[in-house]
C-alpha positions as a Markdown table, in Angstrom:
| # | Residue | x | y | z |
|---|---|---|---|---|
| 1 | Met | -0.1 | 0.0 | -0.1 |
| 2 | Leu | 1.4 | 3.4 | -1.0 |
| 3 | Ala | 1.8 | 6.1 | 1.6 |
| 4 | Gly | -1.4 | 8.2 | 2.1 |
| 5 | Glu | -3.6 | 5.4 | 0.6 |
| 6 | Lys | -6.8 | 4.9 | 2.6 |
| 7 | Glu | -7.3 | 1.3 | 4.1 |
| 8 | Glu | -10.7 | 0.1 | 3.1 |
| 9 | Glu | -12.0 | -3.5 | 4.0 |
| 10 | Ser | -9.4 | -5.1 | 6.3 |
| 11 | Ser | -5.9 | -4.8 | 7.5 |
| 12 | Pro | -3.6 | -7.4 | 8.6 |
| 13 | Gly | -3.3 | -8.1 | 12.4 |
| 14 | Pro | -0.3 | -9.7 | 14.2 |
| 15 | Leu | -0.3 | -13.1 | 15.8 |
| 16 | Ser | 2.7 | -14.4 | 17.5 |
| 17 | Ala | 3.3 | -18.2 | 17.0 |
| 18 | Arg | 6.6 | -19.5 | 18.3 |
| 19 | Gly | 8.3 | -16.2 | 17.6 |
| 20 | Val | 7.0 | -15.9 | 14.1 |
| 21 | Glu | 4.5 | -13.1 | 13.4 |
| 22 | Val | 1.8 | -14.3 | 11.2 |
| 23 | Leu | -0.8 | -11.7 | 9.5 |
| 24 | Phe | -4.4 | -12.4 | 9.4 |
| 25 | Pro | -7.2 | -10.3 | 8.1 |
| 26 | Val | -9.4 | -8.2 | 10.5 |
| 27 | Tyr | -12.6 | -6.8 | 9.5 |
| 28 | Ala | -12.6 | -2.9 | 9.6 |
| 29 | Gly | -16.3 | -2.3 | 8.5 |
| 30 | Asp | -19.6 | -1.8 | 10.5 |
| 31 | Leu | -20.3 | -5.3 | 12.1 |
| 32 | Thr | -23.9 | -4.4 | 12.3 |
| 33 | Lys | -24.3 | -4.7 | 8.6 |
| 34 | Glu | -24.6 | -8.3 | 8.1 |
| 35 | Glu | -24.8 | -8.4 | 4.3 |
| 36 | Glu | -21.4 | -6.5 | 4.2 |
| 37 | Val | -19.8 | -8.8 | 6.7 |
| 38 | Ile | -21.0 | -12.0 | 4.8 |
| 39 | Glu | -19.6 | -10.5 | 1.5 |
| 40 | Trp | -16.2 | -9.9 | 3.3 |
| 41 | Leu | -16.1 | -13.3 | 4.8 |
| 42 | Leu | -16.8 | -15.0 | 1.4 |
| 43 | His | -14.0 | -12.8 | -0.1 |
| 44 | Gln | -11.6 | -14.0 | 2.8 |
| 45 | Met | -12.5 | -17.7 | 1.9 |
| 46 | Lys | -10.6 | -17.7 | -1.2 |
| 47 | Ser | -7.7 | -19.4 | 0.6 |
| 48 | Asp | -6.3 | -22.8 | 1.0 |
| 49 | Ala | -7.8 | -23.3 | 4.5 |
| 50 | Ile | -11.3 | -24.3 | 5.3 |
| 51 | Glu | -12.9 | -21.6 | 7.4 |
| 52 | Glu | -14.2 | -22.3 | 10.9 |
| 53 | Val | -17.7 | -20.6 | 11.4 |
| 54 | Ser | -20.1 | -20.2 | 14.2 |
| 55 | Asp | -23.9 | -21.3 | 14.1 |
| 56 | Lys | -25.2 | -17.9 | 12.9 |
| 57 | Ile | -22.7 | -17.4 | 10.2 |
| 58 | Leu | -23.1 | -21.0 | 8.9 |
| 59 | Asp | -26.9 | -20.4 | 8.6 |
| 60 | Ser | -26.3 | -17.0 | 6.9 |
| 61 | Leu | -23.8 | -18.5 | 4.3 |
| 62 | Ile | -26.1 | -21.6 | 3.5 |
| 63 | Glu | -28.9 | -19.1 | 2.9 |
| 64 | Lys | -26.9 | -16.7 | 0.7 |
| 65 | His | -24.7 | -19.1 | -1.3 |
| 66 | Pro | -26.1 | -22.0 | -3.5 |
| 67 | His | -23.4 | -24.5 | -2.7 |
| 68 | Val | -22.0 | -25.0 | 0.7 |
| 69 | Ala | -20.1 | -28.0 | 2.1 |
| 70 | Val | -19.6 | -28.3 | 5.8 |
| 71 | Leu | -17.6 | -30.6 | 8.1 |
| 72 | Phe | -19.3 | -30.9 | 11.5 |
| 73 | Tyr | -16.7 | -32.3 | 14.0 |
| 74 | Lys | -16.0 | -32.5 | 17.7 |
| 75 | Glu | -13.3 | -30.2 | 19.1 |
| 76 | Asn | -9.9 | -31.8 | 20.0 |
| 77 | Asp | -10.9 | -35.1 | 18.2 |
| 78 | Lys | -7.9 | -36.9 | 16.7 |
| 79 | Lys | -9.8 | -38.4 | 13.9 |
| 80 | Ala | -11.4 | -35.0 | 12.9 |
| 81 | Glu | -7.9 | -33.5 | 13.0 |
| 82 | Lys | -6.5 | -36.2 | 10.5 |
| 83 | Ile | -9.6 | -35.7 | 8.3 |
| 84 | Leu | -9.3 | -31.9 | 8.2 |
| 85 | Val | -5.5 | -32.2 | 7.3 |
| 86 | Glu | -6.6 | -34.3 | 4.2 |
| 87 | Leu | -9.4 | -32.1 | 3.3 |
| 88 | Glu | -7.5 | -28.8 | 3.4 |
| 89 | Asn | -5.9 | -30.1 | 0.2 |
| 90 | Ile | -9.2 | -29.6 | -1.7 |
| 91 | Asp | -10.3 | -26.4 | -0.4 |
| 92 | Asp | -8.8 | -24.4 | -3.5 |
| 93 | Glu | -10.4 | -26.9 | -5.8 |
| 94 | Ala | -13.7 | -26.3 | -4.2 |
| 95 | Asp | -13.3 | -22.5 | -4.5 |
| 96 | Glu | -12.6 | -23.0 | -8.3 |
| 97 | His | -16.0 | -24.8 | -8.6 |
| 98 | Asp | -17.7 | -21.9 | -6.6 |
| 99 | Ile | -18.3 | -24.2 | -3.5 |
| 100 | Val | -17.9 | -22.7 | -0.1 |
| 101 | Phe | -16.1 | -25.2 | 2.1 |
| 102 | Leu | -16.6 | -24.6 | 5.9 |
| 103 | Lys | -16.0 | -26.5 | 9.2 |
| 104 | Thr | -17.9 | -26.0 | 12.6 |
| 105 | Asn | -17.6 | -27.6 | 16.0 |
| 106 | Asp | -20.5 | -25.3 | 17.3 |
| 107 | Pro | -22.7 | -27.5 | 19.4 |
| 108 | Glu | -25.6 | -25.3 | 18.4 |
| 109 | Ala | -24.9 | -25.8 | 14.9 |
| 110 | Ile | -24.5 | -29.5 | 15.2 |
| 111 | Glu | -27.9 | -29.8 | 17.0 |
| 112 | Lys | -29.7 | -27.6 | 14.8 |
| 113 | His | -28.5 | -29.3 | 11.5 |
| 114 | Gly | -29.6 | -32.7 | 12.8 |
| 115 | Ile | -26.1 | -34.1 | 12.7 |
| 116 | Glu | -26.3 | -37.5 | 14.6 |
| 117 | Thr | -22.5 | -38.6 | 14.4 |
| 118 | Leu | -19.3 | -36.7 | 14.2 |
| 119 | Pro | -17.3 | -36.1 | 12.1 |
| 120 | Lys | -20.0 | -35.7 | 9.3 |
| 121 | Leu | -19.6 | -34.0 | 5.9 |
| 122 | Val | -22.9 | -32.2 | 4.5 |
| 123 | Phe | -23.2 | -30.5 | 1.2 |
| 124 | Tyr | -25.9 | -27.9 | 0.9 |
| 125 | Asp | -27.5 | -27.4 | -2.6 |
| 126 | Asn | -29.7 | -24.3 | -2.3 |
| 127 | Glu | -30.2 | -25.0 | 1.4 |
| 128 | Ile | -31.0 | -28.7 | 1.0 |
| 129 | Pro | -28.7 | -30.9 | 2.9 |
| 130 | Asn | -26.8 | -34.2 | 1.6 |
| 131 | Leu | -25.0 | -36.4 | 3.9 |
| 132 | Tyr | -21.6 | -38.0 | 2.6 |
| 133 | Asp | -21.4 | -41.4 | 3.5 |
| 134 | Gly | -17.9 | -42.2 | 1.9 |
| 135 | Asp | -14.3 | -42.3 | 3.2 |
| 136 | Leu | -13.5 | -38.7 | 4.5 |
| 137 | Met | -9.9 | -39.6 | 4.3 |
| 138 | Asp | -10.1 | -39.9 | 0.5 |
| 139 | Glu | -9.8 | -36.2 | -0.5 |
| 140 | Asp | -10.2 | -36.9 | -4.2 |
| 141 | Lys | -13.5 | -38.9 | -3.7 |
| 142 | Val | -14.8 | -36.2 | -1.5 |
| 143 | Leu | -14.0 | -33.6 | -4.2 |
| 144 | Ala | -15.5 | -35.6 | -7.0 |
| 145 | Trp | -18.7 | -36.0 | -4.7 |
| 146 | Phe | -18.7 | -32.1 | -4.2 |
| 147 | Ile | -18.8 | -31.6 | -7.9 |
| 148 | Lys | -21.3 | -34.4 | -8.5 |
| 149 | Gln | -23.7 | -32.8 | -6.0 |
| 150 | Lys | -23.4 | -29.4 | -7.8 |
| 151 | Glu | -23.9 | -30.6 | -11.1 |
| 152 | Ser | -26.1 | -33.7 | -11.1 |
| 153 | Glu | -29.7 | -34.6 | -10.3 |
| 154 | Glu | -28.8 | -36.6 | -7.2 |
| 155 | Ile | -31.7 | -37.0 | -4.5 |
| 156 | Glu | -30.2 | -35.6 | -1.2 |
| 157 | Glu | -29.6 | -38.1 | 1.7 |
| 158 | Ile | -30.9 | -36.7 | 5.1 |
| 159 | Thr | -31.3 | -37.8 | 8.9 |
| 160 | Glu | -34.4 | -37.8 | 10.9 |
| 161 | Lys | -33.7 | -34.5 | 12.5 |
| 162 | Met | -33.0 | -33.0 | 9.0 |
| 163 | Leu | -36.4 | -34.5 | 7.8 |
| 164 | Phe | -38.5 | -32.9 | 10.4 |
| 165 | Glu | -36.7 | -29.5 | 10.1 |
| 166 | Leu | -37.3 | -29.8 | 6.0 |
| 167 | Val | -40.9 | -30.6 | 6.8 |
| 168 | Asp | -41.3 | -27.4 | 9.0 |
| 169 | Glu | -39.4 | -25.1 | 6.6 |
| 170 | Asn | -40.8 | -26.1 | 3.3 |
| 171 | Pro | -44.5 | -26.0 | 2.0 |
| 172 | Phe | -43.8 | -28.8 | -0.3 |
| 173 | Leu | -41.5 | -31.8 | 0.2 |
| 174 | Val | -41.2 | -35.3 | -1.3 |
| 175 | Val | -39.4 | -37.9 | 0.7 |
| 176 | Leu | -38.2 | -41.4 | -0.5 |
| 177 | Phe | -38.1 | -43.7 | 2.4 |
| 178 | Tyr | -35.7 | -46.6 | 1.4 |
| 179 | Asp | -33.2 | -49.2 | 2.3 |
| 180 | Lys | -29.9 | -48.7 | 0.7 |
| 181 | Asp | -29.0 | -52.4 | 1.0 |
| 182 | His | -32.1 | -53.6 | -0.8 |
| 183 | Lys | -32.0 | -54.1 | -4.6 |
| 184 | Gly | -35.7 | -53.0 | -5.0 |
| 185 | Ser | -34.8 | -49.7 | -3.3 |
| 186 | Ala | -31.8 | -49.1 | -5.5 |
| 187 | Asp | -33.9 | -49.8 | -8.7 |
| 188 | Val | -36.6 | -47.3 | -7.6 |
| 189 | Leu | -34.0 | -44.8 | -6.6 |
| 190 | Ala | -32.3 | -45.0 | -10.1 |
| 191 | Glu | -35.7 | -44.2 | -11.7 |
| 192 | Leu | -36.5 | -41.4 | -9.5 |
| 193 | Glu | -33.2 | -39.6 | -9.8 |
| 194 | Asn | -34.5 | -38.6 | -13.4 |
| 195 | Ile | -37.2 | -36.3 | -11.9 |
| 196 | Asp | -35.4 | -34.6 | -9.4 |
| 197 | Asp | -34.5 | -31.8 | -11.8 |
| 198 | Asp | -38.0 | -31.5 | -12.8 |
| 199 | Leu | -39.1 | -31.3 | -9.3 |
| 200 | Asp | -36.5 | -28.4 | -8.6 |
| 201 | Lys | -38.1 | -26.5 | -11.5 |
| 202 | His | -41.4 | -26.6 | -9.6 |
| 203 | Lys | -39.7 | -25.6 | -6.2 |
| 204 | Val | -40.4 | -29.1 | -4.7 |
| 205 | Pro | -37.4 | -30.4 | -2.8 |
| 206 | Phe | -36.9 | -34.2 | -3.1 |
| 207 | Val | -34.8 | -36.0 | -0.4 |
| 208 | Lys | -34.3 | -39.6 | 0.7 |
| 209 | Ile | -33.9 | -41.2 | 4.1 |
| 210 | Asp | -32.6 | -44.7 | 5.1 |
| 211 | Asp | -33.9 | -45.0 | 8.7 |
| 212 | Asp | -36.1 | -47.8 | 9.9 |
| 213 | Ser | -37.4 | -46.2 | 13.0 |
| 214 | Val | -38.6 | -43.2 | 11.1 |
| 215 | Ala | -40.3 | -45.4 | 8.6 |
| 216 | Lys | -41.9 | -47.5 | 11.3 |
| 217 | Asp | -43.3 | -44.2 | 12.8 |
| 218 | Phe | -45.0 | -43.5 | 9.5 |
| 219 | Gly | -46.3 | -47.0 | 9.1 |
| 220 | Ile | -44.4 | -47.7 | 5.9 |
| 221 | Leu | -41.5 | -50.0 | 7.2 |
| 222 | Asp | -42.9 | -53.0 | 5.5 |
| 223 | Glu | -43.6 | -51.2 | 2.3 |
| 224 | Leu | -40.0 | -49.8 | 1.6 |
| 225 | Pro | -39.3 | -48.2 | -0.6 |
| 226 | Ala | -42.2 | -45.8 | 0.0 |
| 227 | Leu | -42.8 | -42.2 | -1.3 |
| 228 | Val | -44.4 | -39.6 | 0.9 |
| 229 | Tyr | -45.5 | -36.0 | -0.3 |
| 230 | Phe | -45.6 | -33.3 | 2.4 |
| 231 | Glu | -47.8 | -30.2 | 1.9 |
| 232 | Asp | -47.9 | -27.8 | 4.8 |
| 233 | Lys | -46.5 | -30.6 | 6.9 |
| 234 | Ile | -49.4 | -33.1 | 5.9 |
| 235 | Pro | -48.0 | -36.3 | 4.7 |
| 236 | Asn | -49.6 | -38.1 | 1.8 |
| 237 | Val | -48.3 | -41.7 | 0.7 |
| 238 | Tyr | -48.1 | -42.5 | -3.0 |
| 239 | Glu | -49.6 | -45.9 | -3.7 |
| 240 | Gly | -48.7 | -46.2 | -7.5 |
| 241 | Asn | -45.7 | -47.8 | -9.1 |
| 242 | Leu | -42.5 | -46.3 | -8.0 |
| 243 | Lys | -40.6 | -47.3 | -11.1 |
| 244 | Asp | -42.9 | -45.3 | -13.3 |
| 245 | Glu | -41.1 | -42.0 | -13.0 |
| 246 | Glu | -43.4 | -40.3 | -15.2 |
| 247 | Asp | -46.6 | -41.4 | -13.2 |
| 248 | Val | -44.7 | -40.3 | -10.0 |
| 249 | Leu | -44.0 | -36.8 | -11.2 |
| 250 | Lys | -47.7 | -36.3 | -12.5 |
| 251 | Trp | -48.8 | -37.4 | -9.1 |
| 252 | Ile | -46.6 | -35.1 | -7.2 |
| 253 | Leu | -47.4 | -32.1 | -9.4 |
| 254 | Lys | -51.1 | -32.9 | -9.1 |
| 255 | Gln | -50.9 | -32.9 | -5.3 |
| 256 | Lys | -49.2 | -29.4 | -5.5 |
| 257 | Ser | -51.6 | -27.9 | -7.9 |
| 258 | Glu | -55.0 | -29.4 | -6.7 |
| 259 | Asp | -56.8 | -29.8 | -3.5 |
| 260 | Thr | -56.8 | -33.6 | -2.8 |
| 261 | Ile | -57.5 | -35.8 | 0.2 |
| 262 | Glu | -54.2 | -37.1 | 1.5 |
| 263 | Glu | -53.8 | -40.8 | 1.7 |
| 264 | Val | -52.3 | -42.0 | 5.1 |
| 265 | Thr | -51.4 | -44.8 | 7.1 |
| 266 | Glu | -52.8 | -45.7 | 10.3 |
| 267 | Glu | -49.7 | -44.6 | 12.2 |
| 268 | Ile | -49.7 | -41.3 | 10.1 |
| 269 | Leu | -53.4 | -40.8 | 11.1 |
| 270 | Glu | -52.7 | -41.3 | 14.8 |
| 271 | Met | -49.8 | -38.9 | 14.4 |
| 272 | Leu | -52.0 | -36.1 | 12.9 |
| 273 | Ile | -54.7 | -36.6 | 15.5 |
| 274 | Arg | -52.1 | -35.9 | 18.1 |
| 275 | Gln | -50.8 | -32.8 | 16.5 |
| 276 | Lys | -54.1 | -31.2 | 15.2 |
| 277 | Glu | -57.1 | -30.0 | 16.9 |
| 278 | Tyr | -59.6 | -31.1 | 14.2 |
| 279 | Val | -58.9 | -34.0 | 11.7 |
| 280 | Met | -61.5 | -35.2 | 9.1 |
| 281 | Val | -61.0 | -38.7 | 7.8 |
| 282 | Phe | -62.7 | -40.6 | 4.9 |
| 283 | Phe | -62.3 | -44.3 | 5.4 |
| 284 | Gly | -62.5 | -46.2 | 2.1 |
| 285 | Ala | -63.7 | -49.7 | 1.4 |
| 286 | Ser | -60.2 | -51.2 | 2.0 |
| 287 | Asn | -60.0 | -49.4 | 5.4 |
| 288 | Leu | -63.6 | -50.7 | 6.5 |
| 289 | Ala | -62.8 | -54.2 | 5.4 |
| 290 | Glu | -59.8 | -54.3 | 7.8 |
| 291 | Arg | -61.9 | -53.1 | 10.7 |
């Protein structure tokens, strides 16, 4: 900087480490202006280090940036430390693909985002989370997965806590309950991946979950794979052929555009009766035959 020039956004601050002075950026603007702080932070992230963020900053970045990868980890965990050493190697590549790569050990963030085991890597595509279930020590595979999430039509994998958070936050949501170890589920998933992009165009998030306890709560454990459409938190079970992607897409769009009576299981009905003050139920012939 030339003498007399005015310093604008940040200035380097000194940090002593074993006798060596290290420079780091310090924000010099108005901290009450959240938009400017976030823009500055995004600019600082163009480095080869994964940025540590708090719960609030994480939420702001996920909201403002379409593609965010986050490593949730426990502080002073040796396994997480080894993983971070490996993943630091792909931070620059993530930047090149316009993917914000972050890390957090904030307990509030871990709880809020429904993280059940640590360390856990999550990719947020337009605020919809997707869990990574591969080897976190294999940096090349992690980077390839990042790029695939950004460019492909893959249905995002979520946890139980994420599911209920998404149901609360989204007026429309489609969920595939499945068993990743079952061939029937794999075949259905391969077909339904083809309509994920179509649903994105209609602003309908499409996610998947492999959790037997949640499937049991919805009364569909014995029917996996099963598709459930949520509209304003009310679930509706699809009863057609899940391998017919066109029919599935038509059904979902019909639910979104028309007023229809939701099809529910006995367990879902009991859940709704507990949650709602008034519930009107039409019992069809098949229901009466069972009673």
